[in-house]
N, C-alpha and C positions, 0 to 999 in steps of 0.2 A: 602742290600739296597732295594731289591725287596720284601722282606718279607711283609711289610705293603701294597703294593698293590695286591700282589698275593694272600695273605692269609687274607687280611683285611675283606672281606665280611664273611668269615668262622668264624673269631674270633669275629665279630660283632655279628653273629647269635648265636654263643655259649654263649656269654656274655649275650645277650638278653634272652635267654632261662634259664639261671641260675638266673636272676633277676626277671623274671615274676613269678607269682604264680598261673596263670590259666593253667590247664592242657591241654587244647584244644590248647592254644597259644604255650606251650612248645612242643607239639608234631609237630605242624606245623613248629617251628623254628628247630627242630631236623631233620625233613624231608628235609628242606631246606638246612641243613649242610650236610647231606648225598648226596643230589643232587650236591651240590657244590664241595664236596670230590671226587666224581665220575667223574665230569667235570674236576677237576684239575688233577686227575689221568691220565684220557684219554688224556687230552691236553699235559701234561708232557710227557707221554710215546710216542706220536706221534712226539713230537719236539725233544726229545733227544734220542730215541731209533729206532723208525720206520723209520724216514727220517731226520736223523740229518743235520744241516747245521750250519755255523757259525753265522747266525742271529737268531737262536733259542731262545737265552736268552733274546732278545728284547721282546718277546711275554710275557714273565713273567711280565714285566712292566705294560702290559695292560689287562692281565688275569682277575683282579678284575673288570675291566670296561666291558669286555665282559660278565660278568654274571650278571651285573645290570639289564638288562630287565627281568631276571627270579627272581633275588633275591628281588627287589624292591616290586613286587606284594606279594611275600611271606612274607616279613616284614610287608607290609600293612595289609594283612590278620591276621597275629599274633597281630598286634596292635589292630585291630578291635575286635578279639576274647578276647583279654585281659581286653577290657572295658565293655564286657558282665558280667552280675552278675552271 
């Protein structure tokens, strides 16, 4: 149930990088995907291994929203780059 919210931004970036045919836009989206993957691993490790608590699972519901301040500018830059000739 939490996969769409936790991994949604990552899946959206990967799908967009497959659909675009501009190399600069693809590189931007792949960099965003790597950043999100690192953020996911860091947060997941902290929640479930470094300091586990019974409420750690609820953070997975909001993980996608926490990443939006970084992912929206990355998506915007990629969209801008894909419109350039």
